[in-house]
C-alpha positions, -999 to +999 in steps of 0.1 A: -546+071-448-527+105-441-560+122-450-582+104-423-558+109-399-554+147-401-594+152-402-594+130-369-603+156-339-571+161-317-591+140-287-600+112-312-563+109-325-553+110-290-574+083-279-567+062-310-528+062-301-535+053-265-556+023-276-525+011-299-498+021-271-472-010-269-464-023-234-429-030-226-420-053-200-390-077-190-390-112-204-404-139-208-431-129-229-464-153-233-491-145-259-529-144-250-546-125-223-560-151-205-521-169-200-516-149-166-490-157-140-519-167-119-530-193-144-497-208-148-491-213-112-526-229-109-516-254-139-482-261-117-500-269-086-526-292-105-493-306-122-475-311-086-507-333-074-498-363-084-463-358-066-478-342-037-504-372-033-474-396-038-452-380-011-482-379+012-488-413+008-452-425+013-438-400+038-475-394+058-471-367+084-435-357+075-445-344+042-476-328+054-454-311+081-426-298+058-455-286+029-470-265+054-439-251+070-422-239+034-458-228+021-466-208+049-431-194+054-427-183+015-463-168+021-453-148+050-420-136+033-436-128+002-458-105+023-431-090+044-412-081+016-437-068-009-449-045+020-412-031+027-411-024-008-445-004-006-459-026-032-491-044-038-491-078-021-486-104-043-493-137-028-525-141-048-505-154-079-498-183-063-456-179-071-450-182-035-467-212-029-452-229-061-418-220-047-428-231-012-440-262-026-408-271-049-387-265-021-404-283+005-403-316-022-365-310-024-363-314+010-361-348+030-391-354+054-367-356+085-354-321+078-361-297+110-385-270+111-362-239+111-348-256+078-379-249+058-380-216+076-346-203+064-348-219+031-378-203+024-366-170+034-335-174+012-355-185-019-380-155-015-355-129-004-325-138-021-336-159-049-367-134-059-370-099-042-331-094-043-333-091-080-367-074-084-393-098-078-411-120-096-400-119-137-365-105-128-351-135-109-317-148-124-319-182-107-344-206-097-359-191-059-365-227-049-333-240-059-313-214-046-333-218-010-323-258-017-289-249-021-284-224+011-296-253+035-281-275+020-247-256+025-257-243+058-275-274+075-257-305+059-261-325+090-295-315+100-305-326+064-286-358+066-301-369+099-317-399+098-355-408+113-363-429+142-361-466+140-395-481+142-415-510+131-438-484+112-433-488+075-427-451+067-402-450+091-385-479+079-384-461+046-368-430+064-341-452+078-328-463+046-303-446+025-313-430-005-308-452-040-281-428-054-263-428-019-264-462-011-251-470-050-223-445-044-215-456-011-221-492-009-228-503-048-262-513-037-288-509-068-321-503-059-351-520-076-367-506-104-403-511-093-392-491-060-380-463-081-410-463-102-435-460-076-419-444-049-408-467-019-375-455-012-361-430+009-352-394-006-362-361-005-402-358-007-409-353-044-380-370-057-392-408-052-417-415-072-408-414-109-447-425-121-460-394-102-434-371-116-444-382-152-480-378-151-477-342-135-449-334-158-470-344-192-498-327-181-476-293-177-463-300-215-497-307-226-509-273-211-480-258-227-470-243-192-439-259-194-420-259-227-415-295-238-380-292-253-363-286-217-376-321-201-370-339-233-336-326-239-326-330-201-340-368-201-326-377-233-290-366-227-289-383-192-302-414-211-274-411-238-247-405-212-262-433-190-266-457-220-229-453-230-217-457-191-237-491-193-224-502-225-189-497-211-199-518-178-221-543-190-219-563-161-234-535-138-266-542-123-271-501-125-291-494-160-297-462-174-336-466-160-320-462-127-302-432-139-333-418-150-359-429-119-335-427-093-330-390-076-344-358-086-339-358-124-377-363-137-386-335-106-361-313-117-365-320-157-403-312-153-411-287-125-380-270-119-359-266-152-389-252-169-391-224-149-400-195-175-385-169-158-348-187-155-352-206-187-341-194-224-369-178-243-359-194-279-370-233-289-331-239-297-320-224-265-346-246-246-324-276-262-293-265-255-306-257-217-317-292-214-288-307-227-265-288-204-286-299-174-287-334-182-248-335-186-241-319-158-261-342-135-246-373-152-210-359-148-217-348-110-232-380-103-206-399-119-174-380-107-181-362-076-187-374-043-223-360-043-249-381-054-275-360-068-267-332-091-301-319-100-300-286-078-265-273-089-274-285-124-300-261-126-284-231-111-257-236-133-276-235-163-295-204-150-265-185-152-259-195-188-294-184-197-288-146-209-256-162-229-279-190-246-304-163-254-280-142-272-266-175-288-297-186-300-316-152-313-339-159-342-326-148-378-354-122-390-372-128-420-352-117-448-323-119-430-304-092-408-309-054-414-278-039-425-269-005-408-270+024-433-239+046-436 
């Protein structure tokens, strides 16, 4: 082998070395040349299709307006910030579209237009480009944008729609199922939670739509199944224990699973490959943490929902989880030579 290498002309040897060059890039890493960022984002858009359709069917023009505002704003800020950094425009990878749609789905349809615009600015500017762009961000951009507008415009997000005989406006003027239970101990029907005929953020009302789209992502391996499985099972275990402790309560473990943004967060937000752990064990720990935090916040805090804060908290723990769950090399660790 050494003799063959020595006989090669210098130009041939250089071209051979160049063809075997190793590319080093920040994680997460995926295998296969066809598994690109653009393809992953297209898969997410396809997976979101049932959720988008359900939200438009339930909230009509409120949903269309909110989605248009957030998507256009995210694309605009993405183009402006890449131009400011003198880098090629990255709107073609559809990551900004996905961020805009998830941000819109996490907002109520009655939120004013400036909430979507400023939320998009925070998501793209702070959540993404402040850390160096796609692949370098620590926190989920859409959730960071949602947290920003929730803290800055609490009253605007809680403002109800105008009362009218229209069916859509009747839904909007209702309290969300999680708020109604926490404040008035009023339990929503499981059928309403499953199909989505309740008030809430655009993407959190229909459990059926979230399940269909989420299962598609898992089957396509665009989303790691360990994260949603661990999240849902942990929430179900805690909810089941609470139900056993309070058998007379009408609020069941199925209300915990179908109510709020648990399924949307488990399938479409927590599975972000940039802000979630890399190893299978790490993904399970990540999902367990999200499911446990969601249930703790729902039961012990004054905030009726907990998915957004749970995801952001576990995003902060992702580097530590990666260190905890480093796979053991075949044959054991290599000992340092003296």
